[in-house]
C-alpha positions in Angstrom: 29.2 45.2 47.9 31.8 46.0 50.7 31.0 46.6 54.4 33.2 49.7 54.4 32.5 53.4 54.8 34.7 54.0 51.7 32.3 52.0 49.5 28.8 53.3 48.5 25.8 51.8 50.1 22.1 52.6 49.9 21.0 51.8 53.5 18.8 54.9 53.8 15.8 53.5 52.1 16.8 49.9 52.8 16.6 49.1 49.1 19.1 47.2 46.8 21.9 49.2 45.3 21.3 50.9 42.0 22.8 49.4 38.9 25.3 52.4 38.8 26.4 51.6 42.4 26.8 47.9 41.6 28.9 48.8 38.5 31.3 50.8 40.7 32.2 47.7 42.6 34.4 46.4 39.8 36.4 49.6 39.8 36.9 49.5 43.6 38.0 45.8 43.4 40.5 46.5 40.7 41.8 49.6 42.3 42.3 48.3 45.8 43.3 44.8 44.8 41.4 43.1 47.6 41.7 39.4 48.3 38.8 37.0 47.7 38.5 36.4 51.4 38.3 40.1 52.2 35.6 40.6 49.5 33.4 37.8 50.9 33.8 38.9 54.5 32.9 42.6 53.8 30.2 42.2 51.2 26.7 43.4 52.2 24.9 41.2 49.6 24.9 37.5 48.8 28.2 36.7 47.0 29.5 33.3 45.6 33.1 32.9 44.6 33.1 30.6 41.6 35.8 29.0 39.4 35.7 29.1 35.6 34.5 25.5 35.5 31.5 26.5 37.7 32.8 25.1 41.0 31.6 27.1 44.0 34.9 27.9 45.8 33.3 29.7 48.8 30.2 31.8 49.7 29.6 34.4 52.3 27.2 34.2 55.3 24.6 36.4 53.6 24.5 34.0 50.6 24.1 31.1 53.0 21.1 32.8 54.7 19.4 34.0 51.5 19.8 30.8 49.6 18.9 28.6 52.5 22.0 26.4 52.7 24.9 25.9 55.1 28.1 27.0 53.6 29.5 23.5 53.6 26.5 22.3 51.6 27.3 24.6 48.6 31.1 24.8 48.8 32.7 22.5 46.3 29.5 21.9 44.3 29.2 23.0 40.7 26.7 25.7 40.1 25.6 24.2 36.8 24.4 21.1 38.7 22.2 23.2 40.8 20.5 25.7 38.5 18.1 24.8 35.7 19.7 24.0 32.3 17.9 27.0 30.8 20.1 29.4 32.8 23.5 27.8 32.1 23.8 30.1 29.1 23.6 33.3 31.1 26.6 32.3 33.3 28.7 30.8 30.6 28.2 33.9 28.4 29.7 36.0 31.2 32.6 33.8 32.4 35.8 35.9 32.1 38.7 34.8 29.9 41.9 33.3 31.4 45.4 34.7 30.7 46.2 31.2 29.4 43.6 31.6 26.6 45.3 32.3 23.3 44.9 35.4 21.3 42.4 33.6 19.1 40.2 32.6 22.1 36.8 34.2 21.8 35.8 35.6 25.2 32.3 36.7 26.1 31.6 40.4 26.4 28.6 40.2 28.7 30.6 40.0 32.0 29.1 43.2 33.5 25.6 42.9 32.3 22.7 42.4 34.7 20.8 39.3 34.4 18.1 37.2 36.2 18.9 33.7 37.6 16.7 31.0 39.1 18.4 29.2 42.0 16.9 26.4 44.2 16.8 26.6 47.9 17.6 23.6 50.2 14.1 22.3 49.6 14.5 22.5 45.8 12.1 25.5 45.4 13.3 27.8 42.6 13.7 31.5 43.5 14.5 34.4 41.3 17.6 36.6 41.8 19.0 39.6 40.1 22.7 39.0 39.4 25.9 40.4 38.1 29.3 38.8 37.6 32.6 40.3 38.4 35.9 38.8 37.1 38.6 38.1 39.6 42.3 37.2 39.0 44.6 36.0 41.8 48.0 34.4 41.1 47.1 34.3 37.4 44.1 32.2 38.1 40.8 33.5 36.8 37.6 33.1 38.6 34.5 35.3 39.2 32.2 36.6 41.9 28.5 36.0 41.5 26.6 38.8 43.3 22.9 38.0 43.9 20.0 40.2 45.1 16.4 39.5 45.7 14.5 41.7 43.1 12.5 44.5 44.5 9.0 43.4 43.2 7.3 46.5 44.6 9.2 48.8 42.3 10.6 46.8 39.5 8.1 43.9 39.0 7.5 44.5 35.3 11.2 45.1 34.7 12.1 41.8 36.5 9.6 39.8 34.6 10.7 41.2 31.3 14.3 40.5 32.1 13.6 37.0 33.2 11.5 36.4 30.1 14.1 37.8 27.9 16.7 35.6 29.5 14.6 32.5 29.1 14.0 33.3 25.4 17.6 33.9 24.8 18.8 30.7 26.5 16.3 28.5 24.8 16.1 29.9 21.4 19.9 29.9 20.8 20.1 26.2 21.5 17.6 25.1 18.8 17.9 25.0 15.0 14.4 26.3 14.3 13.6 29.9 13.8 12.1 31.6 16.9 10.3 34.9 16.5 8.4 36.9 19.1 5.6 39.1 17.6 3.4 41.7 19.3 -0.3 42.3 18.6 0.5 44.7 15.8 2.5 41.9 14.1 5.8 43.7 14.7 8.8 41.4 15.3 10.2 41.9 18.9 12.7 39.2 18.9 14.4 36.7 16.5 17.1 34.1 17.2 20.1 33.5 15.0 18.5 30.4 13.3 16.2 32.8 11.5 19.1 33.4 9.1 19.1 29.7 8.1 15.3 29.6 7.6 14.6 33.0 6.1 17.9 34.4 5.0 17.4 37.5 7.2 19.7 38.4 10.1 18.3 39.2 13.6 18.9 42.9 13.1 17.0 42.9 9.8 14.0 41.1 11.4 13.7 42.9 14.8 11.3 45.8 14.4 10.2 44.7 10.9 6.6 43.5 10.1 5.9 39.8 10.6 4.2 39.9 7.1 7.5 40.2 5.4 8.0 36.5 6.0 5.0 35.4 3.9 3.6 36.0 0.4 1.0 38.8 0.6 -2.0 36.6 -0.2 -0.9 34.0 2.4 -0.5 36.5 5.2 -3.8 38.1 4.3 -5.5 34.7 4.5 -3.9 33.6 7.8 -3.6 36.8 9.7 -7.0 36.3 11.5 -5.8 32.8 12.4 -2.5 34.1 13.8 -4.5 36.6 16.0 -6.2 33.7 17.8 -2.9 32.6 19.3 -2.5 35.8 21.3 -5.4 34.5 23.4 -4.9 30.8 23.0 -5.1 30.3 26.8 -8.8 31.1 26.8 -9.6 28.5 24.1 -10.8 25.8 26.4 -12.6 24.0 23.5 -9.2 23.5 21.8 -10.5 24.9 18.5 -7.1 26.4 17.7 -4.6 24.0 16.1 -1.2 23.7 17.9 0.6 24.0 14.5 -0.1 25.6 11.2 1.4 24.7 7.8 1.7 27.7 5.5 3.8 29.0 2.7 6.6 31.3 3.8 8.9 33.6 1.8 12.6 33.8 2.4 15.0 36.5 1.4 16.8 34.6 -1.3 15.1 31.2 -2.0 11.6 32.3 -2.8 8.5 30.5 -1.4 8.8 27.3 0.7 6.4 25.4 3.1 6.7 26.2 6.8 5.3 24.6 10.0 4.7 27.1 12.8 4.2 26.1 16.4 2.7 28.8 18.7 2.9 29.9 22.3 2.0 33.1 24.0 2.9 35.3 26.9 0.1 35.4 29.5 1.9 37.5 32.0 2.7 40.8 30.2 0.4 43.7 29.8 0.9 43.6 26.1 0.4 40.1 24.8 2.9 38.5 22.5 3.2 35.2 20.7 6.3 33.1 20.2 6.5 31.4 16.8 8.8 28.4 16.4 9.2 28.0 12.6 10.5 25.1 10.7 11.2 24.9 7.0 9.5 21.6 6.0 10.5 21.6 2.3 12.5 18.4 2.6 9.9 16.7 4.8 7.2 17.6 2.2 9.3 16.2 -0.6 9.8 13.0 1.4 6.1 12.9 2.2 5.2 13.3 -1.5 7.5 10.5 -2.4 6.2 8.2 0.3 2.6 9.0 -0.7 3.4 8.3 -4.3 5.0 4.9 -3.3 2.1 4.1 -1.0 -0.6 4.9 -3.6 1.0 3.7 -6.8 1.9 0.4 -8.4 5.7 0.2 -8.7 5.7 -1.6 -12.0 3.2 0.3 -14.1 3.1 3.6 -12.0 -0.7 3.3 -12.0 -2.8 3.9 -8.8 -3.2 0.9 -6.5 -6.1 -0.3 -4.4 -5.5 2.3 -1.6 -5.6 5.2 -4.1 -8.7 3.6 -5.7 -10.4 3.5 -2.3 -9.6 7.2 -1.7 -10.8 8.2 -5.2 -14.1 6.3 -5.2 -15.0 7.5 -1.7 -14.4 11.1 -3.0 -16.7 10.3 -6.0 -19.6 9.2 -3.8 -19.0 12.2 -1.5 -19.3 14.6 -4.4 -22.3 12.7 -5.7 -24.3 13.5 -2.6 -24.3 17.1 -3.5 -24.4 16.7 -7.3 -27.1 14.1 -8.0 -26.7 14.5 -11.7 -23.2 13.1 -11.6 -22.8 9.7 -13.3 -19.8 7.4 -13.8 -18.8 3.9 -14.4 -16.4 1.3 -12.9 -14.6 -1.0 -15.2 -12.9 -4.2 -14.1 -10.3 -5.6 -16.6 -8.7 -9.0 -16.6 -6.2 -9.8 -19.4 -6.9 -13.0 -21.4 -3.9 -15.1 -22.1 -1.5 -13.3 -19.8 -0.6 -16.5 -17.9 0.5 -18.1 -21.1 2.9 -15.2 -21.9 4.4 -15.5 -18.4 4.8 -19.3 -18.6 6.1 -19.2 -22.2 8.3 -16.1 -22.4 9.0 -15.5 -18.7 8.1 -13.0 -16.1 10.2 -10.2 -17.6 8.1 -10.4 -20.8 5.0 -10.5 -18.6 6.1 -7.3 -16.9 6.8 -5.6 -20.2 3.3 -6.6 -21.4 1.7 -5.1 -18.2 3.7 -1.8 -18.7 2.7 -1.6 -22.3 -1.0 -2.3 -21.4 -0.8 0.6 -18.8 0.5 2.9 -21.5 -2.2 1.9 -24.0 -4.9 2.5 -21.4 -3.5 6.0 -20.5 -3.3 7.0 -24.1 -6.9 5.9 -24.7 -8.7 7.5 -21.7 -9.4 11.1 -20.7 -7.5 13.0 -18.0 -10.6 12.8 -15.7 -10.6 8.9 -16.0 -8.5 7.2 -13.4 -6.7 3.9 -14.0 -5.4 1.4 -11.3 -3.7 -1.9 -11.2 -4.8 -4.2 -8.4 -2.1 -6.8 -9.0 -1.4 -9.6 -11.5 -3.2 -8.8 -14.7 -6.1 -7.0 -13.1 -6.8 -3.3 -14.1 -9.5 -1.0 -12.9 -10.8 2.1 -14.5 -12.9 4.8 -12.7 -14.8 7.0 -15.2 -16.1 10.0 -13.3 -17.9 11.9 -16.1 -20.5 9.9 -18.0 -23.4 11.2 -20.0 -25.2 8.0 -21.0 -24.7 4.2 -21.0 -23.8 4.1 -24.7 -20.7 6.2 -23.8 -19.2 3.5 -21.6 -20.0 0.9 -24.2 -18.0 2.9 -26.7 -15.1 3.1 -24.2 -15.2 -0.7 -23.7 -15.0 -1.3 -27.4 -12.0 1.0 -27.7 -10.3 -0.9 -24.9 -10.9 -4.2 -26.6 -9.5 -2.9 -29.8 -6.4 -1.4 -28.3 -5.5 -4.5 -26.2 -6.0 -6.8 -29.2 -3.2 -5.1 -31.1 0.0 -7.2 -31.1 2.6 -6.7 -28.4 6.2 -7.0 -29.6 9.0 -8.1 -27.3 12.7 -8.7 -27.5 14.0 -11.8 -25.6 17.5 -13.3 -26.1 17.9 -11.1 -29.2 14.8 -12.6 -30.7 11.6 -10.8 -31.5 8.3 -12.1 -30.2 4.8 -11.1 -31.2 2.1 -11.7 -28.6 -1.6 -11.3 -28.9 -3.9 -11.3 -25.9 -7.5 -10.2 -25.1 -9.3 -8.6 -22.2 -12.5 -9.4 -20.3 -14.3 -6.4 -19.0 -17.0 -6.0 -16.3 -18.9 -2.7 -16.0 -20.9 -1.3 -13.1 -22.7 2.0 -13.6 -22.4 4.7 -10.9 -24.6 5.1 -9.0 -27.2 2.9 -10.8 -25.5 -0.3 -9.6 -24.6 0.9 -6.1 -23.7 3.9 -4.1 -20.8 2.6 -2.1 -17.4 1.1 -2.9 -18.1 -2.5 -1.7 -21.3 -2.8 -3.8 -20.0 -1.4 -7.1 -16.7 -3.3 -6.9 -18.6 -6.5 -6.4 -21.0 -5.8 -9.3 -18.2 -4.9 -11.7 -16.3 -8.1 -10.6 -19.3 -10.3 -11.3 -19.8 -8.7 -14.7 -16.1 -9.3 -15.5 -16.4 -13.0 -14.6 -19.4 -13.2 -16.8 -17.3 -12.0 -19.7 -14.8 -14.7 -18.9 -17.5 -17.4 -18.8 -19.0 -16.1 -22.0 -15.9 -16.7 -24.1 -13.5 -13.9 -22.9 -12.4 -10.8 -24.9 -15.7 -9.0 -24.4 -17.4 -6.7 -22.0 -20.5 -7.2 -19.8 -22.6 -4.6 -18.0 -23.9 -5.7 -14.7 -27.5 -6.8 -14.3 -29.4 -8.3 -11.3 -29.4 -11.7 -13.1 -25.6 -11.8 -12.5 -26.3 -11.6 -8.8 -28.6 -14.5 -8.9 -26.1 -16.4 -10.9 -23.4 -15.6 -8.3 -25.5 -16.7 -5.5 -26.2 -20.0 -7.3 -22.5 -20.4 -7.9 -21.8 -19.8 -4.2 -24.3 -22.6 -3.3 -22.6 -24.9 -5.8 -19.1 -24.0 -4.4 -20.3 -24.8 -0.9 -22.1 -28.0 -1.9 -19.1 -29.4 -3.8 -17.1 -29.6 -0.6 -19.3 -32.3 0.8 -20.8 -33.8 -2.4 -18.5 -36.8 -2.5 -18.6 -37.5 1.2 -22.4 -37.4 1.1 -22.5 -39.7 -2.0 -24.3 -37.1 -4.1 -22.2 -37.7 -7.2 -22.9 -40.6 -9.6 -21.8 -41.8 -13.0 -23.7 -42.2 -16.3 -22.3 -44.1 -19.3 -23.0 -43.1 -22.9 -22.3 -45.9 -25.5 -19.9 -45.4 -28.3 -20.6 -47.5 -31.5 -18.6 -48.6 -34.4 -19.5 -48.4 -38.1 -21.7 -51.5 -37.8 -23.6 -50.0 -34.9 -22.0 -52.4 -32.3 -21.1 -50.9 -28.9 -17.3 -50.7 -28.6 -17.1 -48.6 -25.4 -18.6 -46.0 -23.2 -17.8 -42.5 -22.0 -18.1 -42.0 -18.2 -20.0 -38.9 -17.4 -20.3 -37.5 -13.9 -23.6 -36.1 -12.5 -24.5 -34.4 -9.3 -27.8 -34.8 -7.4 -27.9 -31.8 -5.1 -30.1 -32.3 -2.0 -31.8 -28.9 -2.4 -31.3 -27.9 -6.1 -31.8 -31.3 -7.6 -29.8 -32.5 -10.7 -27.0 -30.1 -11.5 -25.4 -30.1 -15.0 -21.6 -30.6 -15.2 -21.4 -27.4 -17.2 -22.5 -25.7 -13.9 -20.3 -27.4 -11.4 -17.2 -28.5 -13.3 -15.9 -24.9 -13.7 -16.4 -24.3 -10.0 -14.6 -27.5 -9.2 -11.7 -26.5 -11.5 -11.4 -23.1 -9.9 -11.5 -24.4 -6.3 -9.2 -27.4 -7.0 -11.9 -29.9 -6.0 -11.7 -31.3 -9.5 -8.7 -33.3 -8.4 -10.5 -35.5 -5.8 -13.6 -35.6 -8.0 -11.5 -36.7 -11.0 -9.8 -39.4 -9.0 -13.2 -40.6 -7.8 -14.6 -40.7 -11.4 -11.5 -42.7 -12.6 -11.6 -45.2 -9.8 -15.3 -45.9 -10.1 -15.4 -46.0 -13.9 -12.6 -48.5 -14.0 -14.2 -50.7 -11.4 -17.6 -50.5 -13.2 -16.2 -51.4 -16.7 -14.2 -54.3 -15.3 -17.3 -55.7 -13.6 -19.5 -55.1 -16.6 -17.1 -56.9 -19.0 -16.9 -59.8 -16.6 -20.7 -60.1 -16.3 -21.4 -59.6 -20.0 -18.3 -61.4 -21.2 -17.5 -58.3 -23.3 -14.3 -56.3 -24.0 -15.6 -52.8 -23.8 -13.4 -49.8 -23.1 -14.3 -46.8 -20.9 -13.3 -43.2 -21.7 -12.7 -41.0 -18.7 -12.4 -37.2 -18.9 -9.3 -35.5 -17.4 -9.1 -31.8 -16.7 -6.1 -29.4 -17.0 -5.9 -29.2 -13.2 -5.7 -33.0 -12.9 -3.1 -33.2 -15.6 -1.0 -30.5 -13.9 -1.1 -32.2 -10.5 2.4 -33.7 -9.7 0.9 -37.0 -8.6 -1.5 -37.5 -11.5 0.5 -40.4 -13.0 0.5 -42.1 -9.6 -3.3 -41.6 -9.3 -3.8 -43.3 -12.7 -1.5 -46.1 -11.8 -3.3 -46.8 -8.5 -6.7 -46.8 -10.2 -5.5 -49.3 -12.9 -4.0 -51.7 -10.3 -7.0 -51.4 -8.0 -9.5 -52.3 -10.8 -7.3 -54.8 -12.6 -8.7 -53.5 -15.9 -7.0 -54.3 -19.2 -5.0 -51.3 -20.4 -6.6 -51.5 -23.9 -9.9 -50.9 -22.1 -8.9 -47.5 -20.8 -9.0 -44.2 -22.6 -8.2 -40.8 -21.1 -10.0 -37.8 -22.7 -8.6 -34.3 -22.7 -10.0 -31.3 -24.4 -7.9 -29.6 -27.0 -8.0 -26.2 -25.2 -6.9 -27.8 -22.0 -3.9 -29.4 -23.6 -2.8 -26.1 -25.2 -2.8 -24.2 -21.9 0.5 -26.0 -21.2 1.4 -28.1 -24.2 5.0 -29.0 -23.2 3.9 -30.2 -19.8 1.0 -32.1 -21.3 3.3 -33.9 -23.7 5.7 -34.9 -20.9 2.9 -36.3 -18.7 1.1 -38.2 -21.4 4.3 -39.7 -22.8 5.1 -41.0 -19.3 1.6 -42.5 -18.9 1.8 -44.3 -22.2 5.3 -45.5 -21.4 4.3 -46.9 -18.0 1.0 -48.3 -19.3 1.3 -49.7 -22.9 -2.1 -50.0 -24.5 -3.7 -47.1 -22.8 -5.1 -44.6 -25.3 -5.2 -40.8 -25.3 -8.3 -39.0 -26.8 -8.5 -35.3 -27.7 -12.1 -34.2 -27.1 -13.8 -31.3 -28.8 -11.2 -31.3 -31.6 -11.5 -28.3 -33.9 -12.8 -26.0 -31.2 -9.4 -25.2 -29.8 -6.3 -23.6 -31.4 -3.6 -26.3 -31.4 -0.9 -26.0 -33.9 0.3 -28.8 -36.2 3.7 -28.6 -34.4 2.2 -29.6 -31.1 -0.4 -32.0 -32.5 2.3 -34.0 -34.3 4.3 -34.3 -31.0 1.3 -35.3 -28.8 1.1 -39.0 -28.0 -2.5 -39.0 -29.1 -4.5 -42.0 -30.5 -8.0 -40.7 -31.2 -9.7 -37.4 -31.8 -13.3 -36.5 -31.3 -14.9 -34.1 -33.8 -16.6 -31.4 -31.7 -20.4 -31.6 -31.6 -20.7 -28.0 -32.8 -19.6 -29.1 -36.3 -22.0 -32.1 -36.3 -24.9 -29.8 -35.3 -24.3 -27.7 -38.4 -24.6 -30.6 -40.9 -25.2 -30.3 -43.8 -24.0 -26.7 -44.2 -21.4 -26.4 -47.1 -18.9 -24.5 -45.0 -19.2 -27.1 -42.3 -18.5 -29.8 -44.8 -15.1 -28.2 -45.5 -14.2 -28.0 -41.8 -15.1 -31.7 -41.2 -13.2 -32.9 -44.3 -10.2 -30.9 -43.1 -10.3 -32.5 -39.6 -10.8 -36.0 -41.0 -7.9 -35.5 -43.5 -5.6 -34.3 -40.8 -6.5 -37.2 -38.5 -6.0 -39.7 -41.3 -2.6 -38.3 -42.2 -1.5 -38.6 -38.6 -2.9 -42.1 -38.4 -5.4 -41.2 -35.6 -8.8 -42.8 -34.8 -11.8 -40.6 -35.2 -15.0 -40.3 -33.1 -18.0 -38.2 -34.3 -19.9 -37.1 -31.2 -23.2 -35.4 -30.9 -25.0 -37.6 -33.5 -28.7 -37.1 -32.9 -30.3 -37.7 -36.4 -30.0 -40.2 -39.1 -29.0 -37.5 -41.5 -26.0 -36.7 -39.3 -25.1 -40.4 -39.1 -25.3 -40.9 -42.9 -23.5 -37.6 -43.7 -20.9 -38.7 -46.4 -17.8 -37.0 -44.9 -18.3 -39.0 -41.7 -17.9 -42.3 -43.5 -14.2 -42.2 -42.5 -15.1 -42.1 -38.8 -14.4 -45.4 -36.9 -16.8 -44.5 -34.1 -19.9 -42.5 -33.4 -21.6 -41.3 -30.2 -24.9 -39.5 -29.5 -28.5 -39.6 -28.6 -29.4 -41.4 -31.9 -27.7 -44.5 -30.4 -28.4 -44.0 -26.7 -28.7 -41.4 -24.0 -26.3 -41.5 -21.0 -27.3 -44.5 -18.8 -26.8 -45.6 -15.3 -24.8 -48.8 -14.7 -27.9 -50.9 -14.3 -29.5 -49.3 -17.4 -26.4 -50.0 -19.3 -26.5 -53.7 -18.4 -30.1 -53.9 -19.7 -29.2 -52.0 -22.8 -26.4 -54.4 -23.6 -28.6 -57.4 -23.1 -31.2 -56.0 -25.5 
């Protein structure tokens, strides 16, 4: 290092000094006690004098020439701001301790070790240098000399590359928390960082020289060893068939088996190829992923699968079916009957408990291979993946009906409540009724709605007739939107007679003359109007026109007939229904005694308390207006509610009249008449079509009768002629 005959040099072959010669510099410096200035002036190599904080105090002329800087450009700069971050570790690991450092201060022991350093020239181009650090103390201030040589590539190329690679690995791997392992082509571990202890429980010394296979269960390493080998030549995989990461099971020293994620890189410059494995323990991540997946694919309330899981499962079913044509299954759509009443009466907490109990009942009934989902509200879906014949699914549906019909018991406010509900089921057979998710869900949904329309608490297996029915319903739904505007709706009036056969009033009946489908029955379009909410404007139109017509008819005929107008549940539940009735009465100027509002028994019992409140207000605001319960005996009203309802008249349902003169039917009719008489209610027998029905003795107590025996429904003009005759 010194330009002195007393110091060794190696000028004869014009090559850098040997490591042994460089090591002797430290002894000379310590022996002679040279000053920093003397060392810089007499050095034959590039030398930088650097403070412990990395500040370049001074450099010699050789360093200035080799590095490509003027001395003033480097003096005062911090070496850590010049060299790449990856190389900071090498210098910091070799900075000598200061006398001020306490006894407990940990000092590095790599001061005299040779290392490689990348240093930029004045143009920013990085060059490689072989370096060694010598400590230097002057006036109790510790600093160091950084001696730099250009490596002799002709003699030590492999050595230099190995040293540089080793330095890079050491710097990088000790700054990260993942385990880093270098493996050769025989799967021997060449290098391991200290983080391997945290991931695998093995120290560096235990790993280096050991087989890579020790970090995996035997069957896992056997399965993936051929995959690992691909990473030694990953640079040649231009088609990118090799994954950048692998997820495998690893084996630690103490904790057993855990999931790992391994990222790979390889050395392309060495004669013997190696791969670098960056290994992460992903146990926690997998646990989080499992929890998130469960939350994403399951209903929080019932813990059943949700729509997303159903989508995944049924897609898998059809995928398997493509290769196993003998596979058969079924899709069941379930909708609870009466769930809304439980929610409205007992509250949402009771409704939630009912849903949870229903989920448990279904789980206990079905096989492990059958999958259950909740789509929201009271809708459940069952995917049956193994089915031998159609009769099997019919048996399953019957069992579901039985298990849901069992009473549900709830505690609310320390009171026990017993609830009974039903379930409507729609069935699509797989793949008979479709071989894709969209088709079979639509078919099962159609079948379920058919069960609802057919009286609920039953199951329906899809048929093509349901598709035609659905298409017809769609046409009706679309046509309803413009039916009133296009004046396609009209009213008919069916006379209601007293005991003497004189006409006392009429019932207003709406009809629809569709431009394409012709005359459509109310039984077809009223449910659609209810479902869409269009029943509210339609009901308002009926009420207004019926009142105007009866007012005009009474004026022309000098009569005092009443008109009975039907009111649906949706109308009664509308907040502005009392105002609608009030406006219709005022607009027509009709006498209040000439107006009757008809509500079916089942409609009223959907929300009895609300019905009572609204009807009481109507009668209070309009004294003389009468309320009629239509289809009485067909619903399930209790005496408690019936006694509270502000009702004036009941109509015996036509189904009982049709069964005359059956003995059992006589008992039912007598019971209804006795009940109405005890409550001081008027009675109308509707559906009278024969003289036998008219003269049936139990009906002698009825004040009014209505039916085709007396008159069919008539238009306004036909009604005028009928009254005149």
